[in-house]
N, C-alpha and C positions, 0 to 999 in steps of 0.2 A: 454279827459284829465281833463277837469274841473269837470266832474262828479265824477271822481275817486280821485281827489285831486292831487296837484302838488308835494308834498314832497315824500321822499323815504319811509317813514313809511306807507303811503297809498298804495304805490306799493307793499311792502312786505305783507301788510295785504290782498290785493286783490289776490296776487299770492298764499298765504297760504290758502285762503278760496276758492279753486277751486271747482266748482260745485254749486256755489251759483246762485242766480237769476240774477246776474249782471256779467255773464261770459265774455261777449264781452268787458266790461270795464276792467275786470281783465287782459285779453289778451292784450288789448291796453296799459296797464300800464307797460308791459315788455319792457326792452331795445331792441333797434333794432338789436344789435349784440349779442344776448343772446345765450349761449352754455350750455347744461346740464353739471353739474359737474360729475366727475368720482366717482364711488363708493369707499368706504373705505375698510378697512380690514374686517370689520364685514360682508359686503356683499360678499366679496371674500370667506371668510370662510364659509358662508352660502351656496354659490353656490358649493364650493368644497365638503361640507358635503352632500349636496343633490345628487351630482354625485356619491359619495361613497355609499350612501343609494340605489341609483339606481343600481349600480353594485352588491351590496349585494343581492338585490331583484332578479336580474337576476341569480346570482349563486344559490340562494335558489330555483328558478324555475327549473334550470337545475338539481339540486340535487333531488328535488321532482320527476321530470320526470324519473330520473334514478331509484329511489326507486320503482315507480309504474311499470316501465318496468321490473325491476328485479323480483319483486313479481309475475307479470303475467308470465314472462318467466319461473320461477321456477314451477308454476302450469302447464304450457304447457308442460314442460319437464317431469313432473310426469305422466300426462295423456298419453304422447307419449310413455314413457317407459311401462306403463301399457298396452297400445294398442299393442306394440311390443311383450310383453310377451303373451298376449292373442292370437295374430296371430301365434306365434311359438307353443303355446299349441294346438291351433286348427289344425295346420299342423301335429303335433305329434299324435294327436287323430285320424286324418284321416289315418295316416300311421299304427297306432295300429289297426284300424278297418279293413284295408286291410290285415294286418298280421294275425289277429284273424280269418278272413274269410278263409284263406288258410288252407285246411284240409289235405294236404299231396300231394301225387302224383296224386290223382284223381282230376277231375274238380269239382268245386263247383256247387251246385244246383242253380236253378233260384230263389228259395225263399231266399236262403242265400244271393245271389247277390242283390236281391231287398231290403232285410233288411239292408244290408251294404250300399247300395245307399241311402236308407232313412236316415240312421244315418249320412252319409256324407253330404247330403243336409241339414239336421238339423244343423250340425256343421257349414256348410257354411252360413246358415241363421243367426245363432248366431254370426258368424264373421262379417257379413254385419251389423247386429244390433250394434255390438261393434264399427264398423267404423262410423256408423251414430251417435252413442252416442258420439264418440270422436269428430266428426265434430261439433256436437251441443255444446259440452262443450267448444271446442276451440273457436268457434264463440262467445259464451257467455263470455269467458275470453277476447277475443279481444274487445268486446263491453265494458267490464269492464275496459280494458286498456284505450279505447277512453274516456269513462266517467270520469275516474280518471284524465286523462290529461286535459280534458275540465274543470273540477272543479278546478284543479290546475291553469290552465291558467286564469280562471275567477277571482280566488282569487288574483293571482299575478297582474292581470290587475288593480284591485281595489287598490292594494298596490302601484303599480307604479303611478297610478293617484294621490294618496295621496302624494307620494314623489314629483311629479311635475317637475322632471328633463326634461322630454320631453313633448311636447304638446299633448293634448288629441287626436288630429287628427292623429299624427304619431303613438301614442299608439294604437288607434283603427285600423289603417291600419295594424300594426304588429299583432294585435290580430286576425284580419281576415285572415292574411296569415298563422298564426299558426293553427287556426281552420281548414283551408283548408288542411294543411299538415296532421293534425290528421285524417280528413275524408279520404284523399287519402291513408294514411297508413292502415286504417280500411278496405277500399275496396281492397287494394292490398293483405293484409293478408287473407281476406275472400276468395279471388280468389285463393290464394295459397292453402288454406285448401281444397277448392273444387277440385282442380287439384290433390292434394295428395289423397283425398278420391277416385277419379276416378282411380288413379294408383293402390291403394291398392285393389280396387274391381277387377281390371284386374288381379292382382297377385292371388287373392283368386279364381277367375274363372279358372286360369291356374292350381292352385293346385287341384281344383275339377276335371278338365279335366284329369290330371295325375292319380288321384285316380280312376276315372271311367275307364280309360284305363287299369290300373292295374287289376281292377275287371273283365273287359272284357277278359283280358288275362287269369285270373284265371278260368273264366267260360269256356274257351276253352282248359284249361289244359296246358297252356304255361307259363313258367317263375315262377314256384312256388318254395318256399323254405321250407324245413322241419324245424320243431321246436319241442321242448319237450312238453309233455302233462302237462297242468297246474294241480295244486293240486285241488282235488275234495273232496267232503264230505267223500267218502269211504276211502280216504287216511288218514283222521283224525281217522276214525274208525279202520283202520289197525294199526295206531300208538297207539291208545288206547289199542288195543289187545296186541300189543307188550309190552306196559308198564305194562299191567296186567300180561303178561307172565313173564316179568322181576321181577315183585313183587312176583309172586308165586315162582320163582326160588330162590329169596332172602330169602323168608320165609322157603323154603325147606332147603336151606343151613343153615339158622338159626336154624331150627329144628334138622338138622343133627349134628349141633355143640353144642347141649345142654350139659350143664356141667354134667359129670358123677357123680355118688354118691361118687366115690373115693374108696379108700381102706377101706373095712369094717373089722374092727378088732373085736376081741372077747370081749374086755373090754367094759364097759357100755358107756364111753364117746364117743368112736368111733362109737358105735351103734346108739347113739342119733344123732350124726352128719349124719349118713346114713339115719335115719328117716327124719331128717330135709331136706336133699336133695331130698328125695322122695316126701315129702309134697310140696316142692318148684316146683318140676317137675310137680306135679299134678295141682297146681295152674296155672303154665305157660300153661299147656294144656287147662285148662278151659278158661283162658284169650284168648288163640289163637282161641278157638271155638267162643267166643263172638266177637272177632275182625273180624272173617270171616263172621259171621252173620251181623255185622254192615256194612261191605263193601257191602254185598248183599242188605241190606236195603237202602243204599245210591244209588245203581244202580236202585233199584225199585223206589225211589223218583224221580230220573232223568227221568226214563221211564214214570212215571205218569205225569211229568211236560212237557216233550218235545216230547214224542213218543206215544201219546194216540191212534194212529191208530193201534198199535201192540196189538191186543186183542186176545192173545192165551196163551197157557200154556207152551210154549217152555222155557221161562225163569224160570218158576217154576220147570220144570223137570231138567233143567240145575242146578238149585240151589240144588235140592235133590241129584243129582249125585256128585256135587262138595262137598257138605256138608258130604256125606257119605265117600268120599275119605279123607276129613279132619279128621273125627273121626277115621278112620282106621289108618291113619298115626300117629295120636296122641297116639293111643293105642300101636302101634308098638314102638313108642319112649319110652313110659313108660316101656314096657317089656324089651327093649334092654338096657335102662339106668341102670337096675339092673344086668341083667345076663351077661353083658359085663365086669362087675367089678370082681376083684379077691376077691371072698367072699367064706366063708365056706359053705359047703353043708347044714348045719343046718340053716344058715341065709337065704339061698335061699329058703328052704322049708318054713321058717317062713314068708317070704315076698311074696311068690308066690300068696297066696290067696288074699292078699291085692291088688296086681297088677290087678287080675281079677276083684275085686270089683271096682277099679278105672275105668277100661274099661267099666264096666256095668253102672257106674254112668255117665260117659261121653256120652254113647249112650243114656241113658234116658234124659239127658239134651239136647242132640242133637235133640231127637224126639220132645221135648217141643218147642225148637227154630224153628224146621222145621214146626211144626203145626202153630206156631205164624206167621211165614213168609207167609205160604200159605193163612192164613186168611187175612192178610194185602194185599197180592197180588190180591186175588180174589175180595175183597171189593173195592180196588182201581180201578181195571179194570171194575167192574160193573158200577161205576160212569162215567168212561171214555167212555164206550159204550153209556151210556145215553147222555153224552155231544156231542158225534159224531152224534147221531140220531137227537138231538135237533139242532145242527149246520147245518145238512143237511136240516132239515125243514125250518130253518131260511134262509138259502141260497136260497131255492126254493121260499120262500115267497118274498124275496127281488128281485129275478129275475122276478117273476110275476109282482111285483109292478113297477119295472124298465121298463118292456115291456109296461105296461099301461101308465107310464109316457112318454115313447117315442112316443106312439100312440097319446096321448093327446097333446104333444108338437108339433107333426107334424100338427095336426088339428089347433092348435092355431097359428102356424107359417103361415099356409095358410090364416088364418083369418087376420093376421097382414099385409100380402101383400095386401089384399082387402082394409083394413083400410088405408094403405099408399096411395093407388091409389085414394080412395075417398077423403082423406085429400088434396092431390095435386089438385084434381078437385075443391075442396072447395076454396083453395087458389087462383085458377085462374078463379073464377066466374066472369061473365061479367056484371051482374046486381043484385040488392038487392033481387029481388024475387027469382031468380034462386039460389042465395046464401042461402036464408032461406030454400028452398026446399032441397038442398044438406045437410044443417046442420041438418034438421029434420031426413033425411035418415041416416046420420052418428050416430046421437044420438040413433036412434032405433037399429042400428047395434051394438053399444056399449052396449046397454041394453041386447041384445041377447048374446053378448060376456060375460058379467058378469054372466048371467045365466049359460052359458056353463062352465065358470070357477067353479061355485058352483057345478055343476053336476060332473065335472071331479074330484074335490076335494073329494066329497062324495064317488065316485067310488074308488079313491085311498085309502081313509081311510077304506072303506069297504073291499077292497082286503087285507089291512094290518090286519084288525080285524079278517079275516078268520084264522089267525094263532092261535087265542084263541080256536079254535076247536081241536087243536092237543094236548095241555097239558094233557087232560084226557086220551087219548090213550097212550101217552108217560108214564104217571104215572102208568097206568095198566101194561104196559110192564115192567117198572122198579120194580114194586111191585112183579110181578111174578118172576123176576130174584132174588129179595131179598129172596123170599120164598125158591127158590131152593138153594140159598146160605146158609140159615139157616138150611135146611135139610142136606146139605153137611157137615156143620160144627156144630154139636150139642154141647151143653154144657156138660162138664165132671165133675165127682165127685172127690174131692181131696182125696188122700190116706193119712193116718196118718203117722206121723214120725216113729211110732213104727214099721210100716211095711216097712220101708226104707231099703236101702242096708246096713245101719250100723248094723241092727240086723243080717243080713247074715254074716257080718264080725265077730260079736261076737260069733255066733254059730259055724261058721267054725273054728274060732280061738280056741274055747274051745275044740272042738273035736280033733283038731290037737295037742293041747297042753297037753292032758291028759297023755300020756306016758312019758312026759319029766320031768326032775327034777325041783326043785324049782327055780334054777337060770334062767332056760328058761322061767318059768311062769312070773317071774319078768320082764324079757326082753319083753315078749309078752304084759304085761300090759303097759309098757312104749310105745311100738309101737301102741297099741290100743288107748291109751289116746292122742297120738300125731296126729293120722290120723282121729280120730272121729270128731274132730273139723272141719277139711277140708271137710269131707263128709257131715257134718251137714250144712255147708254153701251152698254146691251144692244142697242139698235137699230143703233148704229154697228158693233158686233161682228157683227151679222147681215148688215149691208151688206158689211162686209169679207169675211166668209165667202162671200157670194154673188159678190162680185167675184173672189175667189180661185178659186172654182169655175169661173166663166166664163173667167177667164184660163188656168186649167189646161187646160180643155177646148179652148180656142182654140189654145194652144201644142201640145197633144197632136195636134189635127187638122192643124196646120201642119207638124209634124215627121213625120207619117205617111209622107209622100212620100220621106223620107230612109231609111226602114227597109230597103227592098230593097238599096240600095247599102251600108248598114252591115252587113247580114247577109252580103252577098257579100264584103265586106272581111274580116269575121271568119272566114268559111269559108276564104278564101284564106290568111289568116294561120295558121289551124289546119293547113291542108294543107301549107303551107311549113315549119312547125315539124316536122311528122312526116316530111316529105320530106327535110329536112336530116338526120334520123337515118338514113333509107334511103340517102341519098348518102354519109354517113359509113360506113355498112355496106359499100357498094360500094367505097369508097376503101380501106377496110381489107382487103377481099378482094383488091383489085388489088395492094396492098402485099405481102400474104402471097403472092400469086401471083408477084410479081417476086422475092421472097425464095426461093420454091420454084425458080424458074428458075435463080437464082444457085446454089442448093444443087445442082441437077442438074449445072450446069457445073463447079462445084468438085468434085463427086464424080467426074465424068468425068475431069477433069484429075488428080485424086489417084489414081484407079485406073489411068489411063494411065501416070502416073509410077511407080506400084508395079509394073506389068507390065514397063516398061522397066528398072526397077531389078532386078527378079527375073531378067530375061533377061540383063542386063549382068553380074550376079553369076554366073549359071550359065555364061555364055560365058567369062567370065574364069577361072572355076574349071576348066572343061573345056579351055580353051586351055593353062592351066598343066599339066594332066595330060597332054594330047597332046604338048605341047612336051617334057615330061620323057620321054614314051615315044619320041619321035623323036630327041631329043638324046642320050639315055643310051647307046644302042648306038654312036653316033659317038664319044662320050667314051671308051667302053670300048675301041674300036679304037685310039684315040690314047693309051691308058693306057701311061704310062712309056716310056722308051727305054733302050737298053742302057747309056748313060752317064748315067742319071738319078742325082741326088745321093743319093736314098734307097735306091739299090741298091748292091750291092758293086762297087767300082771295078775291074771286070774289064778294061776297055779300058786303063786306066793300067798295070795290072800286065802286060797283054799287050804293050803298047808298050815298057815297061821291059825285059821279058824278051827281046823281039825285038832291042832295042838291045844288050843284053848278049851275046846270041848272035852278033849281027853283029860286035861288037867281039872276041868270042872267036875267031870264024872268021877275022877279018882279021889276027890276030897271026901273025907270021912270024919265026922258026919257032915252031910250036905244038907244045908237048909233048903227045904222045898221051895220056899218063896224065892230065894236067890236063884235056884235052878230055873224056876219058871220065868223069872225076869230075864235071865241070860238067854234062855231058849227063845223067848219072845223077841229079843233083839237080834238073834241070829237069822231069823226068817226074812225080814226085810233086807238085811245086809246081803243075804245070798241073792235075792232078786236084783238088788242094785248092782252087785258085782257082775251078774250075768248080763244085765243091760249095758253096763259100761264096756264089757268085753265085746258084746255084739256091735256096739257103736264103733269101737276102735277097729273091729274087723271090717265093718262096712266101709269105714274111711280108708283103710289099707287096700281093700279090694278096689275101690274107686280109683285110688292113686295108681295101683298096679294096672288097672284097666286102661288108664290114660297112657301109662308107659307102653303098654302093648300096642295101643292105637298109634302112638308116636313112632314106634319101631316099624309097624306095618305101613304107616304113611311114608316114612323115609324109604322103605323098600319100593313102594309105589312110585314115589318121585324119582328114585334112582332108575326104575324101570322105564318111566316115561322119558327121562333125560337120555338114557342109553338109546332109546328108540329115536329120539330127535337127532341124535348124532349120526344116525345111519343115513348117509346121502349117497346117491348113485353118481356115475361119472358125469352125466349131463348136468348135474346139480353142483358139480365141483368136488364131489366126494370120491371115495375109492371103493365103493361097493358095486358089485354087479347086481342085475335084477334078481337072479336066482338066489344069490347070497343074501340080499336084503330081504327077500321074501322068507327065506329060512330063518333068519335072525328075528324078524318080526313075529313069525309064528311061534318061535321058542319063547319070546318075551311075553306073548299073549298067554301061552300056557303057564308061564311063571306067574302072571297077574291073576289068572284063575286060581292057581294054587294058593296065592295069598288070600283071596276072598274065602276060599274053603277053610284056610287056616284061621281066619278071623272068627268064623262061625264055631269051629271046633274049640278055639281058645276061649270063647265066651262060655260055652257049655262046660268046659273043663274048669273054668274059674268059679262058676256057680256051684259045681259039684264040690270043689275044694272048700268053698265057704260053708256049704252044708256039712261037710265032713268035720271042719273045725268047730262048728256049732254043736255037733253031736259029741265031740270030745269034751267040750266045755260042760255040756249037760251030764256027761258021765262023771266028771269031777264034782259037779254040784250035787248030783243025785244021792250019794251016800250021806253027805252032810244034811241034805234035806230030810232024809229018812230019820237021821238021829234027832233032828229038831222036832219032827212030827212025833216020834216016839216019846221024847221028853215032854212035850206038851200034853200028850195023851196021858202020861203017867201023872202029871201035875193037875190034870183036870181041865186044862184049857182046851176049849173047843173052838171050832170055827177058824182054825189056823189057815193062814193063806196058802192056797195051793200054788204049785209052780205054774207060772203062765206058759201057755203054749208058745212054741217058737214061731217067730215071724217067717212067713213064706216069702221067698224071693222069686 
């Protein structure tokens, strides 16, 4: 109280300064009946606000958990619906396979049944893969759910810690409970998905069983259902023929419904209208001929693009027949379009020769078009025939190369098996020397493998290069066909327009018009001037077709010399494209070969490191054991000394008693009675000191013996633990059989050395104890003699003799 001061200010100061160096005085300054004051409104509002913040944090945690669960549930629902759709689709596909296998009333063949079963098993494997994928995705989503909930829980835990409404201990306990619930939910959902996958697999197996049973019934001719035949390519061809027939009928109707010339009158205006209708009919006939040829050319283009295997003249003959019918029908239309009208006999005679001229012109134009079509048809199919021959040669070359690739792959696969066996032996080597021998053998084998890869690649490229021997023969064959084509279609000389059918028209008209009056001549001139222009256009078209034909044949003949070079270039390009794939194959083989060499080196280094590590661990362990075996007897021989602090202080007592005896004997004059009494007291004290020393020595020996046993036991436990850690490859360890045998034998020898060490240590400890007892007796014996001599001089008899030492 005095230290703190007696007034109230000192008390308030000491209380306000809590935590200072004088806390005890501050506590003593408080009144005896002190009670803490209640908190005010500020504290109450703070606590209420903290509780509200705590509740808000809990609501946010609940909301966040609902968000995470809803997002994951949505994804799970999506993959579940997708899986259900895939399962239903697979079931429908199996039913379709069974239905398509049904051929009618007869039983299906074994090949059809095997193919259907193969498809069903393929669909079943795809369904199993879909189920496994669903399970994998679902488990990933469940882990995503658990991770999201853990992250949310951790963040909210930090937030609740900052709010401070509850103690950290309670919050941590609640955090652990929530984390445990999340883990249990993850395990439960994972188990549920596993059970669901098993149920779906059972259902899939049942579906396969039903499908197989249905196929078995079909193979026995039982329970088949008839179905309609599906649409095949010839159905499309029939539809195409029907469409062509419909088109021809429509054209025929259109031709039959050609507008007639009309009522030809005697006056000039009506006659001009008649001539105009005739010219229009002629132009329509020419247009119809060109349209027919255009349709045939379109069919020829499709035939050259899609049906190159049809190398015959059937289509050309069909074209000639169809075209001749088209010309005949057009000529008949021209004839009937005039004679069916109500015309005078004079007009019929005047127009008849022009009708014949029109028919001749159409036939001449048809001949030109037919020759043009035949040239295009023959030229196109010549190249198609060459393409087929070249494709056959390419197919045979590819088949030969694939056979060689298959043979080489078989040889290389057998070599891979040998390599895998050698690599496993390398990884399980028992000593470094054997490891190096196996490594050298594997490297030599890999060198031979690299040489084999090079030889195989050269053989494959050589087989591909053999294709370059064919372009010359193919070019000679194609050139021979081109020569035959040029002989079959020679170039023609154009006839002049003066020799055209228009001259025939003029001469015939003049001869026919000579007996007629002048009005008829004027009418003829009008007719001739109107029709000559139409005939001239047809003649120009014929000349153009002839010029195109000659130009095409000339260009064809001029470019024939370039064919061998082009064929050689195409063949070289084809060989280079396929050779690039073979070069890539060889490059990939060499890359994998280099990786294999690196694997061998890494395996050799790893196994060598393991062997060295095992040897170092074993040597260290055995060195520790043998060091203990060698050092323990030496330590036992040096155990304790007679003046050790943990032993009874016999030396001190003996020195003190010796000093007392010397002081007693040096007193002059010495009272005999005092001497006798002192000597009588020294004798039992010497016996007691020796007994206490022996007891302390026995206690120290027992303690040291327990320490030795503890060290030996630790060495034994370490030895057993080391042996338990030795596991071979089939047990999941890294020890070979020989290495494990050598290590176990070494450990057993170490254990035997420990047992021998125990026996030797016990004997050495007993010898050391006897040695210390003898040293104690040597210290006590001089004093004992002094006591005995003193007692004999004072006449005391029957002094107690030194007890014999206890035998251990």
